[in-house]
N, CA, C, O and the ligand as a Tripos MOL2 file, in Angstrom:
@<TRIPOS>MOLECULE
protein
  257   255    65     0     0
PROTEIN
NO_CHARGES

@<TRIPOS>ATOM
      1 N          14.7330  -44.0910   36.1930 N.3       1 MET1
      2 CA         15.2700  -44.1450   34.8240 C.3       1 MET1
      3 C          15.8640  -42.7900   34.4290 C.2       1 MET1
      4 O          15.2110  -41.7530   34.5520 O.2       1 MET1
      5 N          17.0770  -42.8160   33.9680 N.am      2 ALA2
      6 CA         17.7120  -41.5790   33.5440 C.3       2 ALA2
      7 C          17.4170  -41.2650   32.0770 C.2       2 ALA2
      8 O          17.6250  -40.1490   31.5980 O.2       2 ALA2
      9 N          16.9320  -42.2790   31.3940 N.am      3 ASP3
     10 CA         16.6630  -42.0690   29.9780 C.3       3 ASP3
     11 C          15.5870  -41.0130   29.7760 C.2       3 ASP3
     12 O          14.5630  -41.0050   30.4590 O.2       3 ASP3
     13 N          15.8350  -40.1500   28.8520 N.am      4 ARG4
     14 CA         14.8300  -39.1540   28.5170 C.3       4 ARG4
     15 C          14.4110  -39.3650   27.0830 C.2       4 ARG4
     16 O          15.2360  -39.3490   26.1700 O.2       4 ARG4
     17 N          13.1550  -39.5560   26.8980 N.am      5 MET5
     18 CA         12.6660  -39.7060   25.5340 C.3       5 MET5
     19 C          12.6500  -38.3530   24.8540 C.2       5 MET5
     20 O          12.3240  -37.3370   25.4670 O.2       5 MET5
     21 N          12.9990  -38.3550   23.6020 N.am      6 SER6
     22 CA         12.8730  -37.0880   22.8930 C.3       6 SER6
     23 C          11.6110  -37.1160   22.0500 C.2       6 SER6
     24 O          11.2140  -38.1440   21.5020 O.2       6 SER6
     25 N          11.0100  -35.9670   21.9710 N.am      7 TRP7
     26 CA          9.7220  -35.8540   21.2910 C.3       7 TRP7
     27 C           9.8270  -34.8370   20.1780 C.2       7 TRP7
     28 O          10.5470  -33.8440   20.2710 O.2       7 TRP7
     29 N           9.1020  -35.1100   19.1490 N.am      8 ARG8
     30 CA          9.0910  -34.2050   18.0100 C.3       8 ARG8
     31 C           7.6780  -33.6690   17.8430 C.2       8 ARG8
     32 O           6.7310  -34.4420   17.6910 O.2       8 ARG8
     33 N           7.5310  -32.3530   17.8690 N.am      9 PRO9
     34 CA          6.1930  -31.7940   17.6640 C.3       9 PRO9
     35 C           5.7730  -31.8920   16.2090 C.2       9 PRO9
     36 O           6.5650  -31.6230   15.3050 O.2       9 PRO9
     37 N           4.5500  -32.2690   15.9920 N.am     10 ILE10
     38 CA          4.0210  -32.2900   14.6370 C.3      10 ILE10
     39 C           2.7090  -31.5250   14.6130 C.2      10 ILE10
     40 O           2.0070  -31.4290   15.6200 O.2      10 ILE10
     41 N           2.3940  -30.9880   13.4560 N.am     11 LEU11
     42 CA          1.1050  -30.3280   13.2720 C.3      11 LEU11
     43 C           0.2250  -31.2270   12.4320 C.2      11 LEU11
     44 O           0.6540  -31.7720   11.4160 O.2      11 LEU11
     45 N          -0.9930  -31.3720   12.8640 N.am     12 PHE12
     46 CA         -1.9200  -32.1560   12.0660 C.3      12 PHE12
     47 C          -3.3040  -31.5430   12.1750 C.2      12 PHE12
     48 O          -3.5640  -30.7240   13.0570 O.2      12 PHE12
     49 N          -4.1810  -31.9390   11.2820 N.am     13 SER13
     50 CA         -5.5530  -31.4690   11.3240 C.3      13 SER13
     51 C          -6.4060  -32.5350   11.9910 C.2      13 SER13
     52 O          -6.4030  -33.6960   11.5820 O.2      13 SER13
     53 N          -7.1240  -32.1330   13.0060 N.am     14 CYS14
     54 CA         -7.9950  -33.0780   13.6880 C.3      14 CYS14
     55 C          -9.0900  -33.5370   12.7270 C.2      14 CYS14
     56 O          -9.8130  -32.7070   12.1760 O.2      14 CYS14
     57 N          -9.2210  -34.8380   12.5220 N.am     15 PRO15
     58 CA        -10.2480  -35.3340   11.6000 C.3      15 PRO15
     59 C         -11.6580  -35.1140   12.1040 C.2      15 PRO15
     60 O         -12.6090  -35.1830   11.3250 O.2      15 PRO15
     61 N         -11.8100  -34.8550   13.3730 N.am     16 ASN16
     62 CA        -13.1480  -34.6310   13.9250 C.3      16 ASN16
     63 C         -13.5720  -33.1740   13.8430 C.2      16 ASN16
     64 O         -14.7150  -32.8790   13.4940 O.2      16 ASN16
     65 N         -12.6680  -32.2650   14.1590 N.am     17 THR17
     66 CA        -13.0320  -30.8510   14.2150 C.3      17 THR17
     67 C         -12.4400  -30.0520   13.0580 C.2      17 THR17
     68 O         -12.9080  -28.9520   12.7640 O.2      17 THR17
     69 N         -11.4090  -30.5990   12.3950 N.am     18 GLY18
     70 CA        -10.7580  -29.8710   11.3220 C.3      18 GLY18
     71 C          -9.7550  -28.8430   11.8060 C.2      18 GLY18
     72 O          -9.1100  -28.1770   10.9960 O.2      18 GLY18
     73 N          -9.6150  -28.7040   13.1190 N.am     19 ASP19
     74 CA         -8.6720  -27.7400   13.6680 C.3      19 ASP19
     75 C          -7.2350  -28.2160   13.4800 C.2      19 ASP19
     76 O          -6.9490  -29.4140   13.4570 O.2      19 ASP19
     77 N          -6.3430  -27.2380   13.3490 N.am     20 ARG20
     78 CA         -4.9210  -27.5860   13.3590 C.3      20 ARG20
     79 C          -4.4980  -27.7960   14.8000 C.2      20 ARG20
     80 O          -4.7600  -26.9600   15.6650 O.2      20 ARG20
     81 N          -3.8530  -28.9010   15.0440 N.am     21 VAL21
     82 CA         -3.4650  -29.2750   16.3950 C.3      21 VAL21
     83 C          -1.9940  -29.6360   16.3990 C.2      21 VAL21
     84 O          -1.4820  -30.2390   15.4550 O.2      21 VAL21
     85 N          -1.3240  -29.2620   17.4720 N.am     22 GLN22
     86 CA          0.0460  -29.7040   17.6140 C.3      22 GLN22
     87 C           0.0790  -30.9240   18.5380 C.2      22 GLN22
     88 O          -0.4850  -30.9070   19.6320 O.2      22 GLN22
     89 N           0.7370  -31.9580   18.0840 N.am     23 GLY23
     90 CA          0.8720  -33.1540   18.8930 C.3      23 GLY23
     91 C           2.3370  -33.5070   19.0380 C.2      23 GLY23
     92 O           3.1940  -32.9520   18.3490 O.2      23 GLY23
     93 N           2.6150  -34.4220   19.9270 N.am     24 LEU24
     94 CA          3.9840  -34.8620   20.1400 C.3      24 LEU24
     95 C           4.1350  -36.3060   19.7180 C.2      24 LEU24
     96 O           3.3130  -37.1670   20.0290 O.2      24 LEU24
     97 N           5.2080  -36.5350   19.0040 N.am     25 LEU25
     98 CA          5.4900  -37.8670   18.4960 C.3      25 LEU25
     99 C           6.8730  -38.2530   18.9990 C.2      25 LEU25
    100 O           7.7760  -37.4160   19.0170 O.2      25 LEU25
    101 N           7.0560  -39.4910   19.4020 N.am     26 PRO26
    102 CA          8.4170  -39.9180   19.7670 C.3      26 PRO26
    103 C           9.3580  -39.6990   18.5910 C.2      26 PRO26
    104 O           9.0070  -40.0220   17.4560 O.2      26 PRO26
    105 N          10.5370  -39.1610   18.8390 N.am     27 ALA27
    106 CA         11.4600  -38.8360   17.7550 C.3      27 ALA27
    107 C          11.7840  -40.0600   16.9170 C.2      27 ALA27
    108 O          11.9730  -39.9580   15.7040 O.2      27 ALA27
    109 N          11.8490  -41.2060   17.5570 N.am     28 ASP28
    110 CA         12.1430  -42.4410   16.8280 C.3      28 ASP28
    111 C          11.1120  -42.7230   15.7570 C.2      28 ASP28
    112 O          11.4270  -43.2670   14.6980 O.2      28 ASP28
    113 N           9.8900  -42.3520   16.0400 N.am     29 ALA29
    114 CA          8.7850  -42.7660   15.1890 C.3      29 ALA29
    115 C           8.9360  -42.2400   13.7760 C.2      29 ALA29
    116 O           8.4800  -42.8730   12.8240 O.2      29 ALA29
    117 N           9.5690  -41.0930   13.6320 N.am     30 THR30
    118 CA          9.6700  -40.5110   12.3010 C.3      30 THR30
    119 C          10.7040  -41.2310   11.4520 C.2      30 THR30
    120 O          10.7910  -41.0020   10.2460 O.2      30 THR30
    121 N          11.4860  -42.1010   12.0780 N.am     31 GLU31
    122 CA         12.5050  -42.8200   11.3240 C.3      31 GLU31
    123 C          12.0400  -44.2000   10.9050 C.2      31 GLU31
    124 O          12.7260  -44.8890   10.1500 O.2      31 GLU31
    125 N          10.9100  -44.5960   11.3790 N.am     32 LEU32
    126 CA         10.4100  -45.9150   11.0230 C.3      32 LEU32
    127 C           9.9390  -45.9240    9.5830 C.2      32 LEU32
    128 O           9.4700  -44.9200    9.0460 O.2      32 LEU32
    129 N          10.0770  -47.0710    8.9890 N.am     33 GLU33
    130 CA          9.6020  -47.1940    7.6150 C.3      33 GLU33
    131 C           8.4370  -48.1530    7.5270 C.2      33 GLU33
    132 O           7.9830  -48.5090    6.4400 O.2      33 GLU33
    133 N           7.9720  -48.5560    8.6590 N.am     34 SER34
    134 CA          6.8250  -49.4550    8.6790 C.3      34 SER34
    135 C           5.5470  -48.6230    8.7080 C.2      34 SER34
    136 O           5.5790  -47.3930    8.7340 O.2      34 SER34
    137 N           4.4510  -49.3160    8.7030 N.am     35 ASP35
    138 CA          3.1690  -48.6380    8.7800 C.3      35 ASP35
    139 C           2.6450  -48.5940   10.2120 C.2      35 ASP35
    140 O           1.4410  -48.4990   10.4490 O.2      35 ASP35
    141 N           3.5750  -48.6640   11.1560 N.am     36 ASP36
    142 CA          3.1400  -48.5740   12.5370 C.3      36 ASP36
    143 C           2.4170  -47.2600   12.7900 C.2      36 ASP36
    144 O           2.8490  -46.1980   12.3400 O.2      36 ASP36
    145 N           1.3410  -47.3470   13.4960 N.am     37 LEU37
    146 CA          0.5810  -46.1460   13.8230 C.3      37 LEU37
    147 C           0.9040  -45.7300   15.2480 C.2      37 LEU37
    148 O           0.9790  -46.5550   16.1580 O.2      37 LEU37
    149 N           1.0920  -44.4370   15.4150 N.am     38 HIS38
    150 CA          1.4100  -43.9260   16.7340 C.3      38 HIS38
    151 C           0.2560  -43.1010   17.2550 C.2      38 HIS38
    152 O          -0.2060  -42.1760   16.5860 O.2      38 HIS38
    153 N          -0.2150  -43.4330   18.4530 N.am     39 PRO39
    154 CA         -1.3220  -42.6740   19.0230 C.3      39 PRO39
    155 C          -0.8780  -41.2720   19.4220 C.2      39 PRO39
    156 O           0.1920  -41.0800   20.0000 O.2      39 PRO39
    157 N          -1.7170  -40.3070   19.1040 N.am     40 ILE40
    158 CA         -1.4670  -38.9230   19.4660 C.3      40 ILE40
    159 C          -2.7220  -38.3790   20.1170 C.2      40 ILE40
    160 O          -3.8160  -38.4800   19.5630 O.2      40 ILE40
    161 N          -2.5580  -37.8020   21.2930 N.am     41 SER41
    162 CA         -3.7260  -37.2150   21.9360 C.3      41 SER41
    163 C          -4.0060  -35.8560   21.3140 C.2      41 SER41
    164 O          -3.0970  -35.0700   21.0470 O.2      41 SER41
    165 N          -5.2720  -35.6070   21.0940 N.am     42 CYS42
    166 CA         -5.6920  -34.4260   20.3490 C.3      42 CYS42
    167 C          -6.2820  -33.3960   21.2920 C.2      42 CYS42
    168 O          -7.1930  -33.6900   22.0660 O.2      42 CYS42
    169 N          -5.7500  -32.1850   21.2160 N.am     43 ALA43
    170 CA         -6.2330  -31.1190   22.0920 C.3      43 ALA43
    171 C          -7.5470  -30.5410   21.5950 C.2      43 ALA43
    172 O          -8.2570  -29.8820   22.3550 O.2      43 ALA43
    173 N          -7.8800  -30.7760   20.3440 N.am     44 ALA44
    174 CA         -9.0950  -30.1920   19.7840 C.3      44 ALA44
    175 C         -10.3430  -30.9680   20.1990 C.2      44 ALA44
    176 O         -11.3310  -30.3770   20.6360 O.2      44 ALA44
    177 N         -10.2940  -32.2680   20.0630 N.am     45 CYS45
    178 CA        -11.4730  -33.0770   20.3830 C.3      45 CYS45
    179 C         -11.2450  -33.9380   21.6150 C.2      45 CYS45
    180 O         -12.1340  -34.6780   22.0350 O.2      45 CYS45
    181 N         -10.0590  -33.8420   22.1890 N.am     46 GLU46
    182 CA         -9.7100  -34.5840   23.3970 C.3      46 GLU46
    183 C          -9.7720  -36.0940   23.1760 C.2      46 GLU46
    184 O          -9.9340  -36.8720   24.1160 O.2      46 GLU46
    185 N          -9.6410  -36.4800   21.9340 N.am     47 GLY47
    186 CA         -9.6060  -37.9090   21.6270 C.3      47 GLY47
    187 C          -8.2020  -38.3290   21.2680 C.2      47 GLY47
    188 O          -7.2370  -37.5840   21.4390 O.2      47 GLY47
    189 N          -8.1160  -39.5460   20.7650 N.am     48 ILE48
    190 CA         -6.8270  -40.0830   20.3330 C.3      48 ILE48
    191 C          -6.8930  -40.3170   18.8260 C.2      48 ILE48
    192 O          -7.8370  -40.9260   18.3220 O.2      48 ILE48
    193 N          -5.8870  -39.8310   18.1220 N.am     49 HIS49
    194 CA         -5.7740  -40.1290   16.7070 C.3      49 HIS49
    195 C          -4.5030  -40.9280   16.4780 C.2      49 HIS49
    196 O          -3.6460  -41.0210   17.3560 O.2      49 HIS49
    197 N          -4.3920  -41.4950   15.3060 N.am     50 PHE50
    198 CA         -3.2270  -42.3160   15.0100 C.3      50 PHE50
    199 C          -2.4770  -41.7290   13.8290 C.2      50 PHE50
    200 O          -3.0590  -41.4210   12.7890 O.2      50 PHE50
    201 N          -1.1850  -41.5830   14.0110 N.am     51 PHE51
    202 CA         -0.3330  -40.9580   13.0170 C.3      51 PHE51
    203 C           0.5290  -42.0130   12.3570 C.2      51 PHE51
    204 O           1.1800  -42.8120   13.0290 O.2      51 PHE51
    205 N           0.5270  -42.0090   11.0420 N.am     52 ASN52
    206 CA          1.3830  -42.9160   10.2820 C.3      52 ASN52
    207 C           2.6420  -42.1560    9.8640 C.2      52 ASN52
    208 O           2.5770  -41.3050    8.9770 O.2      52 ASN52
    209 N           3.7830  -42.4480   10.4870 N.am     53 PRO53
    210 CA          4.9950  -41.6640   10.2230 C.3      53 PRO53
    211 C           5.5200  -41.8420    8.8110 C.2      53 PRO53
    212 O           6.2620  -40.9880    8.3280 O.2      53 PRO53
    213 N           5.1670  -42.9020    8.1470 N.am     54 ARG54
    214 CA          5.6810  -43.1230    6.8010 C.3      54 ARG54
    215 C           4.9390  -42.2620    5.7800 C.2      54 ARG54
    216 O           5.5440  -41.7050    4.8640 O.2      54 ARG54
    217 N           3.6400  -42.1640    5.9490 N.am     55 THR55
    218 CA          2.8470  -41.4070    4.9870 C.3      55 THR55
    219 C           2.4670  -40.0270    5.5070 C.2      55 THR55
    220 O           2.0550  -39.1610    4.7350 O.2      55 THR55
    221 N           2.6070  -39.8190    6.8310 N.am     56 GLY56
    222 CA          2.1950  -38.5560    7.4160 C.3      56 GLY56
    223 C           0.6990  -38.4450    7.5780 C.2      56 GLY56
    224 O           0.1780  -37.3670    7.8640 O.2      56 GLY56
    225 N          -0.0020  -39.5620    7.3950 N.am     57 ALA57
    226 CA         -1.4570  -39.5270    7.4750 C.3      57 ALA57
    227 C          -1.9250  -39.6250    8.9150 C.2      57 ALA57
    228 O          -1.3120  -40.2930    9.7490 O.2      57 ALA57
    229 N          -3.0210  -38.9470    9.1820 N.am     58 ILE58
    230 CA         -3.6880  -39.0510   10.4800 C.3      58 ILE58
    231 C          -4.9460  -39.8870   10.3000 C.2      58 ILE58
    232 O          -5.7710  -39.6190    9.4270 O.2      58 ILE58
    233 N          -5.0720  -40.8850   11.1260 N.am     59 ILE59
    234 CA         -6.2640  -41.7160   11.0910 C.3      59 ILE59
    235 C          -7.1080  -41.3550   12.3120 C.2      59 ILE59
    236 O          -6.6100  -41.2910   13.4350 O.2      59 ILE59
    237 N          -8.3780  -41.1240   12.0690 N.am     60 GLY60
    238 CA         -9.2500  -40.6160   13.1280 C.3      60 GLY60
    239 C          -9.3220  -41.5350   14.3240 C.2      60 GLY60
    240 O          -9.0590  -41.1170   15.4520 O.2      60 GLY60
    241 N          -9.6710  -42.7610   14.0900 N.am     61 SER61
    242 CA         -9.6510  -43.7170   15.1830 C.3      61 SER61
    243 C          -9.4810  -45.0950   14.5670 C.2      61 SER61
    244 O          -9.9200  -45.3590   13.4480 O.2      61 SER61
    245 N          -8.8410  -45.9510   15.3160 N.am     62 LYS62
    246 CA         -8.4780  -47.2430   14.7880 C.3      62 LYS62
    247 C          -9.6310  -48.2230   14.9660 C.2      62 LYS62
    248 O         -10.1500  -48.3890   16.0700 O.2      62 LYS62
    249 N         -10.0140  -48.8470   13.9150 N.am     63 GLY63
    250 CA        -10.9570  -49.9340   14.0050 C.3      63 GLY63
    251 C         -12.3940  -49.5140   14.1920 C.2      63 GLY63
    252 O         -13.2150  -50.3190   14.6330 O.2      63 GLY63
    253 N         -12.7230  -48.2710   13.8690 N.am     64 SER64
    254 CA        -14.1190  -47.8700   13.9920 C.3      64 SER64
    255 C         -14.6040  -47.3560   12.6480 C.2      64 SER64
    256 O         -15.7620  -46.9610   12.5200 O.2      64 SER64
    257 ZN         -9.0980  -34.5950   17.3100 Zn       65 ZN65
@<TRIPOS>BOND
     1     1     2 1
     2     2     3 1
     3     3     4 2
     4     3     5 am
     5     5     6 1
     6     6     7 1
     7     7     8 2
     8     7     9 am
     9     9    10 1
    10    10    11 1
    11    11    12 2
    12    11    13 am
    13    13    14 1
    14    14    15 1
    15    15    16 2
    16    15    17 am
    17    17    18 1
    18    18    19 1
    19    19    20 2
    20    19    21 am
    21    21    22 1
    22    22    23 1
    23    23    24 2
    24    23    25 am
    25    25    26 1
    26    26    27 1
    27    27    28 2
    28    27    29 am
    29    29    30 1
    30    30    31 1
    31    31    32 2
    32    31    33 am
    33    33    34 1
    34    34    35 1
    35    35    36 2
    36    35    37 am
    37    37    38 1
    38    38    39 1
    39    39    40 2
    40    39    41 am
    41    41    42 1
    42    42    43 1
    43    43    44 2
    44    43    45 am
    45    45    46 1
    46    46    47 1
    47    47    48 2
    48    47    49 am
    49    49    50 1
    50    50    51 1
    51    51    52 2
    52    51    53 am
    53    53    54 1
    54    54    55 1
    55    55    56 2
    56    55    57 am
    57    57    58 1
    58    58    59 1
    59    59    60 2
    60    59    61 am
    61    61    62 1
    62    62    63 1
    63    63    64 2
    64    63    65 am
    65    65    66 1
    66    66    67 1
    67    67    68 2
    68    67    69 am
    69    69    70 1
    70    70    71 1
    71    71    72 2
    72    71    73 am
    73    73    74 1
    74    74    75 1
    75    75    76 2
    76    75    77 am
    77    77    78 1
    78    78    79 1
    79    79    80 2
    80    79    81 am
    81    81    82 1
    82    82    83 1
    83    83    84 2
    84    83    85 am
    85    85    86 1
    86    86    87 1
    87    87    88 2
    88    87    89 am
    89    89    90 1
    90    90    91 1
    91    91    92 2
    92    91    93 am
    93    93    94 1
    94    94    95 1
    95    95    96 2
    96    95    97 am
    97    97    98 1
    98    98    99 1
    99    99   100 2
   100    99   101 am
   101   101   102 1
   102   102   103 1
   103   103   104 2
   104   103   105 am
   105   105   106 1
   106   106   107 1
   107   107   108 2
   108   107   109 am
   109   109   110 1
   110   110   111 1
   111   111   112 2
   112   111   113 am
   113   113   114 1
   114   114   115 1
   115   115   116 2
   116   115   117 am
   117   117   118 1
   118   118   119 1
   119   119   120 2
   120   119   121 am
   121   121   122 1
   122   122   123 1
   123   123   124 2
   124   123   125 am
   125   125   126 1
   126   126   127 1
   127   127   128 2
   128   127   129 am
   129   129   130 1
   130   130   131 1
   131   131   132 2
   132   131   133 am
   133   133   134 1
   134   134   135 1
   135   135   136 2
   136   135   137 am
   137   137   138 1
   138   138   139 1
   139   139   140 2
   140   139   141 am
   141   141   142 1
   142   142   143 1
   143   143   144 2
   144   143   145 am
   145   145   146 1
   146   146   147 1
   147   147   148 2
   148   147   149 am
   149   149   150 1
   150   150   151 1
   151   151   152 2
   152   151   153 am
   153   153   154 1
   154   154   155 1
   155   155   156 2
   156   155   157 am
   157   157   158 1
   158   158   159 1
   159   159   160 2
   160   159   161 am
   161   161   162 1
   162   162   163 1
   163   163   164 2
   164   163   165 am
   165   165   166 1
   166   166   167 1
   167   167   168 2
   168   167   169 am
   169   169   170 1
   170   170   171 1
   171   171   172 2
   172   171   173 am
   173   173   174 1
   174   174   175 1
   175   175   176 2
   176   175   177 am
   177   177   178 1
   178   178   179 1
   179   179   180 2
   180   179   181 am
   181   181   182 1
   182   182   183 1
   183   183   184 2
   184   183   185 am
   185   185   186 1
   186   186   187 1
   187   187   188 2
   188   187   189 am
   189   189   190 1
   190   190   191 1
   191   191   192 2
   192   191   193 am
   193   193   194 1
   194   194   195 1
   195   195   196 2
   196   195   197 am
   197   197   198 1
   198   198   199 1
   199   199   200 2
   200   199   201 am
   201   201   202 1
   202   202   203 1
   203   203   204 2
   204   203   205 am
   205   205   206 1
   206   206   207 1
   207   207   208 2
   208   207   209 am
   209   209   210 1
   210   210   211 1
   211   211   212 2
   212   211   213 am
   213   213   214 1
   214   214   215 1
   215   215   216 2
   216   215   217 am
   217   217   218 1
   218   218   219 1
   219   219   220 2
   220   219   221 am
   221   221   222 1
   222   222   223 1
   223   223   224 2
   224   223   225 am
   225   225   226 1
   226   226   227 1
   227   227   228 2
   228   227   229 am
   229   229   230 1
   230   230   231 1
   231   231   232 2
   232   231   233 am
   233   233   234 1
   234   234   235 1
   235   235   236 2
   236   235   237 am
   237   237   238 1
   238   238   239 1
   239   239   240 2
   240   239   241 am
   241   241   242 1
   242   242   243 1
   243   243   244 2
   244   243   245 am
   245   245   246 1
   246   246   247 1
   247   247   248 2
   248   247   249 am
   249   249   250 1
   250   250   251 1
   251   251   252 2
   252   251   253 am
   253   253   254 1
   254   254   255 1
   255   255   256 2
@<TRIPOS>SUBSTRUCTURE
     1 MET1         2 RESIDUE 1 A MET
     2 ALA2         6 RESIDUE 1 A ALA
     3 ASP3        10 RESIDUE 1 A ASP
     4 ARG4        14 RESIDUE 1 A ARG
     5 MET5        18 RESIDUE 1 A MET
     6 SER6        22 RESIDUE 1 A SER
     7 TRP7        26 RESIDUE 1 A TRP
     8 ARG8        30 RESIDUE 1 A ARG
     9 PRO9        34 RESIDUE 1 A PRO
    10 ILE10       38 RESIDUE 1 A ILE
    11 LEU11       42 RESIDUE 1 A LEU
    12 PHE12       46 RESIDUE 1 A PHE
    13 SER13       50 RESIDUE 1 A SER
    14 CYS14       54 RESIDUE 1 A CYS
    15 PRO15       58 RESIDUE 1 A PRO
    16 ASN16       62 RESIDUE 1 A ASN
    17 THR17       66 RESIDUE 1 A THR
    18 GLY18       70 RESIDUE 1 A GLY
    19 ASP19       74 RESIDUE 1 A ASP
    20 ARG20       78 RESIDUE 1 A ARG
    21 VAL21       82 RESIDUE 1 A VAL
    22 GLN22       86 RESIDUE 1 A GLN
    23 GLY23       90 RESIDUE 1 A GLY
    24 LEU24       94 RESIDUE 1 A LEU
    25 LEU25       98 RESIDUE 1 A LEU
    26 PRO26      102 RESIDUE 1 A PRO
    27 ALA27      106 RESIDUE 1 A ALA
    28 ASP28      110 RESIDUE 1 A ASP
    29 ALA29      114 RESIDUE 1 A ALA
    30 THR30      118 RESIDUE 1 A THR
    31 GLU31      122 RESIDUE 1 A GLU
    32 LEU32      126 RESIDUE 1 A LEU
    33 GLU33      130 RESIDUE 1 A GLU
    34 SER34      134 RESIDUE 1 A SER
    35 ASP35      138 RESIDUE 1 A ASP
    36 ASP36      142 RESIDUE 1 A ASP
    37 LEU37      146 RESIDUE 1 A LEU
    38 HIS38      150 RESIDUE 1 A HIS
    39 PRO39      154 RESIDUE 1 A PRO
    40 ILE40      158 RESIDUE 1 A ILE
    41 SER41      162 RESIDUE 1 A SER
    42 CYS42      166 RESIDUE 1 A CYS
    43 ALA43      170 RESIDUE 1 A ALA
    44 ALA44      174 RESIDUE 1 A ALA
    45 CYS45      178 RESIDUE 1 A CYS
    46 GLU46      182 RESIDUE 1 A GLU
    47 GLY47      186 RESIDUE 1 A GLY
    48 ILE48      190 RESIDUE 1 A ILE
    49 HIS49      194 RESIDUE 1 A HIS
    50 PHE50      198 RESIDUE 1 A PHE
    51 PHE51      202 RESIDUE 1 A PHE
    52 ASN52      206 RESIDUE 1 A ASN
    53 PRO53      210 RESIDUE 1 A PRO
    54 ARG54      214 RESIDUE 1 A ARG
    55 THR55      218 RESIDUE 1 A THR
    56 GLY56      222 RESIDUE 1 A GLY
    57 ALA57      226 RESIDUE 1 A ALA
    58 ILE58      230 RESIDUE 1 A ILE
    59 ILE59      234 RESIDUE 1 A ILE
    60 GLY60      238 RESIDUE 1 A GLY
    61 SER61      242 RESIDUE 1 A SER
    62 LYS62      246 RESIDUE 1 A LYS
    63 GLY63      250 RESIDUE 1 A GLY
    64 SER64      254 RESIDUE 1 A SER
    65 ZN65       257 GROUP 0 **** ****
């Protein structure tokens, strides 16, 4: 595949540790107007958080 995805770095606070973490989000995701959640791997707690591109909210974990 020649396609290259573009990524946009975002800063967020890890809900588990409170640390500021830089994550990568697909560039497309910031243009969505839905409430789709995008998984972001967290360097602080090594878990996965979910980012809502419409509200900018970070959700600690889905469904727990
Ligand atoms: Zn985290």
